[in-house]
C-alpha positions in Angstrom: 14.9 -21.0 -139.0 13.6 -20.1 -142.5 9.9 -20.0 -141.3 10.5 -16.9 -139.4 12.1 -15.0 -142.8 9.3 -12.7 -144.9 8.4 -14.6 -148.1 9.8 -12.4 -150.3 13.1 -12.7 -148.6 13.0 -16.3 -148.9 12.6 -15.9 -152.6 15.4 -13.7 -153.0 17.6 -15.8 -151.5 16.5 -18.7 -153.8 17.5 -16.5 -156.7 20.3 -15.6 -155.8 22.1 -18.8 -155.2 21.8 -19.4 -159.2 24.8 -19.2 -161.5 25.5 -15.2 -162.6 25.0 -16.5 -166.3 21.4 -17.3 -165.5 20.5 -14.3 -163.8 22.0 -12.1 -166.0 20.4 -13.7 -169.3 17.3 -12.2 -170.9 14.0 -13.2 -170.4 11.5 -12.6 -173.1 8.7 -14.5 -171.9 7.8 -16.7 -168.9 6.7 -20.0 -170.6 4.3 -21.6 -168.1 3.2 -25.2 -167.9 1.7 -28.0 -165.9 0.5 -31.7 -165.4 -1.9 -31.9 -168.0 -4.3 -34.4 -166.3 -4.8 -32.9 -162.6 -8.0 -30.8 -162.7 -9.1 -28.6 -161.1 -5.8 -27.5 -160.6 -4.3 -28.0 -163.7 -5.4 -30.0 -166.9 -5.4 -30.0 -170.7 -9.2 -29.4 -172.3 -7.8 -30.8 -176.0 -7.5 -27.2 -177.0 -5.4 -25.3 -174.0 -3.7 -25.6 -170.8 -6.4 -24.3 -168.0 -7.6 -24.7 -164.2 -6.7 -22.9 -161.1 -3.2 -22.8 -161.0 -3.3 -21.6 -164.4 -5.3 -18.9 -164.0 -3.3 -17.6 -160.5 0.0 -17.9 -162.4 -1.1 -15.8 -165.6 -2.9 -13.1 -163.0 -0.2 -12.8 -161.4 2.2 -12.3 -164.2 -0.3 -9.9 -165.8 -0.7 -7.7 -163.2 3.3 -7.6 -163.1 3.5 -6.8 -166.7 5.6 -9.5 -167.3 5.2 -11.5 -170.9 3.9 -14.9 -170.9 3.1 -18.0 -172.7 1.0 -21.1 -171.6 2.2 -23.9 -173.4 1.2 -27.8 -173.2 4.1 -30.2 -173.8 2.5 -33.0 -172.9 2.5 -35.5 -169.8 3.5 -34.5 -166.5 7.3 -36.2 -166.5 8.0 -34.3 -169.8 7.0 -30.9 -168.2 9.4 -31.6 -165.5 12.0 -32.2 -168.1 11.6 -29.1 -169.9 11.7 -27.2 -166.7 14.8 -28.9 -165.7 16.5 -27.8 -168.8 14.7 -24.2 -168.9 12.7 -24.8 -171.9 9.4 -24.3 -169.4 10.2 -21.2 -166.9 7.5 -21.3 -164.6 5.3 -24.9 -163.2 2.2 -24.2 -161.8 1.6 -26.0 -159.6 2.9 -28.6 -157.7 4.6 -30.3 -154.7 7.8 -29.6 -152.9 9.8 -32.1 -153.0 14.1 -32.4 -152.5 14.6 -34.0 -155.3 12.6 -31.1 -157.5 14.6 -28.5 -155.3 17.6 -29.4 -157.3 16.4 -27.8 -160.5 13.4 -25.6 -159.3 13.3 -22.7 -157.3 9.5 -22.6 -155.6 7.7 -19.8 -154.4 7.0 -19.7 -150.7 3.5 -18.9 -150.6 1.1 -22.2 -151.0 -1.2 -22.3 -153.6 -3.5 -24.9 -152.0 -4.1 -27.9 -150.0 -3.9 -31.0 -152.3 -4.6 -34.4 -150.2 -3.1 -37.4 -152.4 -5.3 -40.9 -151.6 -5.0 -44.3 -152.3 -8.0 -45.6 -154.6 -8.7 -49.1 -154.9 -11.4 -51.1 -157.1 -14.9 -51.0 -154.6 -15.1 -54.9 -155.2 -11.3 -55.5 -154.4 -10.8 -52.8 -151.3 -8.8 -53.8 -148.2 -8.2 -52.5 -144.8 -6.1 -49.0 -144.8 -4.9 -47.1 -141.8 -1.8 -46.1 -143.1 1.3 -46.4 -145.4 2.4 -49.8 -144.2 -0.9 -51.3 -145.1 0.5 -50.8 -148.8 3.7 -52.9 -148.8 3.5 -56.3 -150.6 0.7 -54.9 -152.8 0.8 -53.7 -156.4 0.4 -50.1 -156.5 0.8 -47.2 -159.6 1.1 -43.5 -159.9 1.3 -41.2 -162.9 4.8 -40.6 -164.2 6.4 -37.9 -162.6 4.2 -37.6 -159.9 5.6 -37.0 -156.3 3.5 -36.4 -153.2 5.5 -34.8 -150.4 5.3 -35.1 -146.5 7.9 -38.0 -146.6 5.8 -40.4 -148.3 7.6 -40.5 -151.5 11.1 -41.8 -149.5 8.7 -44.4 -148.0 7.1 -45.7 -151.3 10.7 -45.8 -153.1 12.2 -48.4 -150.4 9.3 -50.2 -149.2 6.4 -50.3 -152.4 6.3 -52.1 -155.6 5.1 -49.2 -157.9 4.6 -49.0 -161.6 4.1 -45.7 -163.4 1.8 -44.7 -166.6 1.5 -41.6 -168.4 -1.8 -41.0 -167.7 -4.3 -41.7 -164.5 -6.9 -43.4 -166.7 -4.5 -45.9 -167.4 -4.3 -46.9 -163.9 -7.5 -47.0 -163.2 -7.5 -49.3 -166.3 -4.8 -51.4 -164.7 -6.6 -51.6 -161.1 -10.4 -52.3 -163.1 -8.4 -55.3 -164.8 -6.8 -56.3 -161.5 -3.3 -55.8 -162.9 -2.7 -53.5 -159.5 -4.2 -53.6 -156.3 -4.1 -49.8 -155.6 -3.4 -46.4 -157.3 -2.1 -43.1 -155.7 -3.0 -40.0 -157.2 -5.2 -36.4 -156.0 -8.3 -37.2 -154.3 -10.1 -34.3 -156.4 -8.3 -35.2 -159.3 -9.3 -38.6 -159.3 -12.8 -38.2 -158.0 -13.2 -35.5 -161.0 -12.0 -38.4 -163.6 -14.4 -40.9 -162.1 -17.0 -38.8 -161.8 -17.0 -37.3 -165.6 -16.4 -41.0 -166.8 -19.3 -42.1 -164.8 -17.0 -44.7 -162.9 -18.0 -43.9 -159.2 -19.5 -46.9 -158.4 -16.7 -49.0 -159.5 -13.4 -47.3 -157.5 -13.3 -45.4 -154.5 -10.4 -43.7 -152.5 -9.5 -45.0 -148.7 -8.9 -43.1 -145.7 -6.5 -41.8 -144.5 -5.0 -39.7 -147.1 -1.4 -40.9 -147.6 -0.4 -36.8 -147.6 -2.1 -33.6 -147.2 0.6 -31.2 -148.1 0.5 -27.6 -150.3 0.8 -27.4 -153.8 3.5 -24.3 -155.3 4.1 -22.1 -158.0 7.6 -23.1 -158.6 10.5 -21.6 -161.4 13.3 -23.2 -163.3 16.9 -22.4 -161.5 18.0 -23.1 -165.5 15.5 -20.5 -167.1 17.0 -16.5 -167.0 13.3 -15.8 -166.2 13.7 -16.9 -162.3 14.7 -13.3 -161.5 11.2 -12.5 -161.5 10.5 -15.0 -158.8 10.6 -12.2 -155.5 8.4 -10.6 -157.4 6.1 -12.9 -158.4 6.0 -14.2 -154.7 5.4 -10.8 -153.5 2.2 -10.8 -155.9 0.7 -14.2 -154.5 1.2 -12.8 -151.3 -1.1 -9.7 -151.9 -3.2 -12.0 -153.8 -3.6 -14.4 -150.7 -4.2 -11.6 -148.3 -7.2 -10.4 -150.5 -8.4 -13.8 -150.6 -8.0 -14.5 -154.3 -6.3 -17.3 -154.5 -9.3 -19.4 -152.8 -11.8 -17.4 -154.8 -9.7 -18.9 -157.9 -10.2 -22.5 -156.9 -13.9 -21.7 -155.9 -14.5 -20.5 -159.7 -13.3 -24.1 -160.9 -15.1 -26.0 -158.3 -18.1 -26.7 -160.1 -15.9 -29.4 -161.8 -15.5 -31.3 -158.9 -18.7 -33.0 -158.8 -18.5 -35.3 -155.9 -20.9 -37.2 -155.0 -21.4 -37.2 -151.1 -23.7 -40.3 -151.4 -21.1 -42.4 -152.1 -18.3 -40.7 -150.5 -17.8 -38.9 -147.6 -16.3 -35.5 -148.4 -12.9 -34.2 -146.9 -11.8 -31.0 -146.1 -11.8 -29.0 -149.7 -8.2 -27.6 -150.7 -7.4 -24.3 -149.4 
């Protein structure tokens, strides 16, 4: 039924179910954070958080004259903890999953399609046609990552998975043979491999394990969540103007995917 409701109404409903104490509290500025290891959507460049989703969030807030601060707080699992407590008001951007809905109110406008891939060592690849081919093998993810589309539940119930704080740590495990595969965003994984000169050593398998969208979300524990309906309306306007896609395109020079080594999938939209 919800898919027939206007996007701004959905955002309003998400806010009105919050405790009155949260809604009535003062929001002096919107603290924005994100995964620091997920280019081109968001990453820490050694000085600041940057990326397409950061740019979109700050453009939306600037257009609305809402004060904000982009804050690097460390690995993604720490970002989520601070969002749960309300220290981080806006996470830009991430998958919409049932677990995260407990403490995050999501905008209804999707920012980008974010395909998730299984990466393996080229000299230790295996046949892969779907999720079940991962059963019995040793896998890894970055701590705090969730993937949507039902894969998180399948992973929890059926797969052997370990975690690390950064994706490079899991690629190191893959290189040493400690794990058989790792799961991460296709584009962020390929950027890492190309930037570190390791594209010849690792490869993503097909099909993707999920291809769901990324969204901006606000902490239900932050008084700034009251701005969600206005932010959502601004995102709708940006989407209609083609601005969301244009922002992503401005960061796509960092993708550097070598078509000679891997057929390129549909680009994020």
